[in-house]
C-alpha positions in Angstrom: 28.2 5.1 2.3 29.1 5.4 -0.8 31.4 8.6 -0.5 32.7 10.4 2.4 32.0 14.1 2.6 34.3 15.9 4.7 33.2 19.7 4.5 29.8 20.6 5.9 29.4 23.4 2.9 29.3 20.6 0.1 27.2 18.6 2.4 24.6 21.2 2.2 25.4 21.8 -1.2 24.7 18.4 -2.5 21.8 18.0 -0.7 19.9 20.4 -2.7 21.5 19.0 -5.8 20.5 15.8 -4.3 16.5 17.1 -4.4 16.6 18.6 -7.0 17.7 15.7 -9.3 14.8 13.5 -6.9 12.5 15.8 -7.7 13.3 15.9 -11.6 13.2 12.2 -12.1 10.6 11.3 -9.5 8.1 12.8 -11.9 9.6 11.9 -14.8 9.1 7.6 -13.6 5.6 8.1 -12.6 4.8 9.4 -16.5 6.8 6.6 -17.9 5.3 4.5 -15.3 1.4 5.0 -16.2 2.1 4.6 -20.2 3.9 1.1 -19.4 1.0 -0.1 -17.5 -1.5 1.0 -20.0 0.8 -0.9 -22.9 1.2 -3.8 -20.6 -2.1 -3.8 -19.8 -0.7 -4.2 -16.1 -2.7 -2.7 -13.2 -1.0 0.6 -12.0 -1.0 -1.6 -8.4 1.1 -4.3 -9.7 3.7 -1.9 -11.3 4.2 0.3 -8.3 4.5 -2.9 -6.3 6.9 -4.9 -8.7 9.0 -2.6 -10.5 8.8 1.1 -8.7 9.1 -0.3 -5.4 12.6 -1.9 -6.6 13.4 1.2 -8.4 13.1 3.6 -5.2 14.6 0.7 -2.9 17.9 1.1 -4.7 19.6 3.5 -1.8 18.2 0.4 1.0 19.4 -1.7 -1.5 22.9 -0.8 -2.3 23.6 0.7 1.5 23.1 -3.1 2.4 25.6 -4.3 0.2 28.3 -1.4 1.0 27.6 -1.7 5.0 28.1 -5.5 5.1 31.4 -5.2 2.8 33.1 -3.0 5.2 31.8 -4.2 8.7 29.1 -2.1 9.1 25.9 -4.3 9.2 24.0 -2.5 12.1 24.0 0.6 9.1 22.2 -1.7 6.8 19.7 -3.5 9.5 18.8 -0.2 11.0 18.3 1.5 7.5 15.9 -0.7 6.0 14.1 -1.1 9.1 13.7 2.6 9.8 12.5 2.6 6.1 9.6 0.5 6.7 8.7 2.3 9.6 9.1 5.9 8.0 7.0 4.6 5.1 4.3 3.2 7.0 3.7 6.0 9.2 5.2 9.4 7.7 4.5 8.4 4.0 1.4 7.2 4.0 0.2 9.9 6.4 1.8 12.9 4.8 -0.1 11.7 1.2 -3.7 12.7 2.0 -2.3 16.5 2.6 -1.4 16.2 -0.9 -3.7 14.6 -2.7 -7.2 14.4 -0.7 -8.9 11.1 0.5 -7.0 7.6 -1.0 -9.3 4.8 -1.2 -8.6 1.1 -1.1 -9.8 -1.9 -2.1 -9.6 -4.4 0.8 -8.6 -7.3 -0.5 -5.5 -6.1 -2.4 -4.8 -4.1 0.6 -5.1 -7.5 2.8 -2.8 -9.7 1.1 -0.1 -7.3 0.3 -0.1 -6.0 4.1 -0.4 -9.7 4.8 2.7 -10.5 2.5 4.7 -7.1 4.7 3.5 -8.5 8.0 4.9 -12.1 7.2 7.9 -11.0 5.8 8.6 -9.1 9.0 7.9 -11.9 11.5 10.1 -13.7 9.2 12.7 -11.8 9.7 12.0 -11.3 14.1 12.5 -15.0 14.3 15.9 -14.6 12.4 17.3 -11.8 14.8 15.6 -13.7 18.0 18.0 -16.5 17.3 21.0 -13.8 18.1 22.5 -15.0 14.4 21.9 -13.8 10.7 23.8 -17.1 8.8 24.1 -16.9 4.9 21.5 -19.9 4.8 18.9 -17.2 6.8 19.7 -14.4 4.0 18.8 -16.4 1.4 15.7 -17.3 2.7 15.2 -14.1 3.2 15.8 -12.7 -0.4 14.2 -15.8 -2.2 10.8 -15.2 0.2 10.7 -11.8 -2.0 9.6 -13.9 -5.2 7.6 -16.1 -3.4 5.3 -12.7 -2.0 5.2 -11.4 -5.5 4.0 -14.5 -7.4 1.3 -14.0 -4.4 0.7 -10.6 -4.9 0.4 -10.3 -8.7 -1.6 -13.4 -9.3 -4.1 -12.3 -6.5 -4.6 -8.2 -7.7 -7.7 -8.5 -10.2 -7.0 -6.8 -13.3 -10.9 -6.1 -14.0 -10.7 -2.5 -13.3 -7.6 -1.3 -15.7 -8.4 -2.0 -19.5 -5.2 -2.1 -22.2 -5.4 1.2 -24.0 -2.7 0.9 -26.3 -2.9 -2.5 -28.4 -0.7 -1.6 -31.5 2.0 -0.1 -29.7 5.7 -1.6 -30.8 8.2 -3.7 -29.4 10.2 -0.9 -29.6 8.3 1.6 -27.4 7.9 -0.8 -24.4 11.5 -1.4 -24.6 12.4 2.1 -25.0 9.6 3.1 -21.7 10.8 0.2 -19.7 14.5 1.8 -20.1 13.2 5.4 -19.2 11.8 3.8 -16.2 14.9 2.5 -15.2 16.9 5.4 -16.2 14.8 8.0 -13.9 14.7 6.1 -11.0 18.2 5.3 -10.9 18.1 9.5 -11.1 16.0 9.1 -8.0 18.3 6.8 -6.3 21.5 8.9 -6.8 19.8 11.8 -5.9 18.7 9.7 -2.6 22.7 8.6 -2.3 23.4 12.4 -2.2 20.9 13.3 0.1 22.1 10.4 2.9 25.7 11.4 2.7 24.8 15.1 3.0 22.5 13.9 6.0 24.8 11.3 7.7 28.2 14.4 7.0 25.6 16.2 9.1 24.9 14.6 11.9 28.0 13.3 12.4 28.8 17.2 12.8 27.0 17.2 16.2 28.2 13.4 17.4 24.9 11.1 16.8 25.2 7.5 17.5 25.7 5.0 14.4 22.2 3.3 14.7 20.3 6.1 16.0 21.5 7.7 12.6 20.5 4.1 11.0 17.3 4.0 12.0 16.0 7.5 12.4 18.5 9.7 10.0 19.4 7.1 7.1 15.9 5.4 7.1 14.0 8.8 6.5 17.0 9.7 4.1 16.7 6.2 1.8 12.9 6.7 1.9 13.0 10.3 -0.2 12.9 8.7 -3.2 9.5 6.9 -2.3 8.4 10.2 -0.8 9.1 12.2 -3.6 7.8 9.6 -6.3 4.6 8.7 -4.4 3.6 12.7 -3.8 4.0 13.2 -7.3 1.6 10.2 -8.4 -1.4 11.4 -5.6 -0.9 14.9 -7.5 -1.3 13.2 -11.0 -4.5 10.6 -9.2 -2.2 7.8 -10.0 -2.8 6.3 -6.8 -2.4 2.5 -7.2 1.2 3.3 -8.1 1.7 5.3 -4.6 -0.1 2.8 -2.7 2.1 -0.5 -4.7 5.4 1.7 -4.4 4.9 2.1 -0.4 3.7 -1.3 0.7 6.4 -2.8 -2.4 9.0 -0.8 -1.0 8.6 -1.8 2.9 8.5 -5.5 1.3 11.8 -5.2 -0.4 12.8 -3.9 2.5 12.4 -6.6 4.8 13.7 -9.2 2.5 16.2 -8.0 -0.4 17.4 -5.0 1.2 18.2 -6.7 4.4 19.4 -9.9 3.0 21.5 -9.7 0.0 24.2 -7.8 2.0 24.2 -10.7 4.2 24.4 -13.1 1.7 27.1 -11.6 -0.3 29.1 -10.4 3.2 27.6 -11.8 6.7 28.6 -9.6 9.1 27.7 -10.1 13.3 24.6 -7.6 13.9 23.4 -6.4 17.2 20.4 -8.5 17.5 19.0 -6.7 20.3 18.8 -3.5 18.8 17.4 -5.2 15.7 15.1 -7.3 17.8 13.0 -3.8 19.4 13.0 -2.4 16.5 11.4 -5.0 14.3 9.3 -6.0 16.6 7.8 -2.3 16.9 7.6 -2.0 13.2 5.6 -4.9 12.9 2.8 -3.8 15.7 2.9 -0.8 13.5 2.4 -2.3 10.3 -0.7 -4.2 11.6 -1.8 -1.3 13.1 -1.4 0.9 9.9 -2.9 -2.3 7.8 -6.2 -2.9 10.0 -6.9 0.7 10.1 -6.7 0.8 6.2 -8.7 -2.1 5.6 -11.0 -1.3 8.1 -11.8 2.1 7.0 -11.1 1.5 3.3 -9.6 4.9 2.8 -6.6 7.2 3.9 -7.5 10.7 5.2 -5.8 13.5 6.9 -7.2 12.5 10.1 -5.5 9.1 9.5 -2.4 10.6 8.3 -2.3 12.7 11.0 -2.4 9.2 13.6 0.4 7.3 11.5 2.4 10.5 12.0 1.9 10.0 15.1 2.7 6.6 15.5 6.2 7.5 13.8 7.2 9.9 16.2 6.4 7.5 19.1 8.7 5.4 17.8 11.6 7.7 19.5 10.4 7.5 23.0 9.6 4.1 22.6 12.8 2.4 21.2 15.1 4.9 22.8 13.4 3.8 26.6 
């Protein structure tokens, strides 16, 4: 946690403020990201995977560094893996109820989904050894660059046309700055929500790992949920899809690895192995279903939501 909330009433107040901040910031983030994608002649999918995903993952990244610094690495691992599961199931599952059926390009989905599954398998092999060294963390963080390069070179630009040929460099710089500013707003709102949820959970005595995987995992996925719902409502489907899959990739690499790289800590490898293994299975199911159907509709969304709630019984047992 970035700070401690002592009062339940203050926690509720921060929860409301955080929600408002995230709603406003999410709308502006999508607006400026769409304009930036058009100016730079970059497909919105790549903007979602590379830029927006890093912004919406700020809560997980900050949580990773601080959790390891204060000696609570389990919170970082549980949060990041829980966020991946939440985004692939709950966030994906909820989207079609706001914007109708969403179509996919099988090739792009296979490339990004394949990179995500590979990153999770790499993560699983690290924890299976029972140790998490600084060298492991370095390769985990570095792998994000490799996966990003593979994705950016694989996504076709043929369906995307440049619309602002004469836009000044100054305007481009302003847009980049505005995107980051409002992503920080999303992150700040998320931090308020996360700390509020943790305080409310502690009041009813929920164990730390349970809080990090299930509750904080949902909390740190709120930026993705708000940004992606906003994008779907504006019919910017590629930004939403890119953000979800890109955020999962960042969670599996940078978010987990950075804290361990800077402040190595012991982790509960048994719990981590169980949650990562289940997440790998879910990721494979989600990518396979979407690739075969080439769309995300309400029926598929319900299946993904069921997969999320099944994790409670599977992992708790």
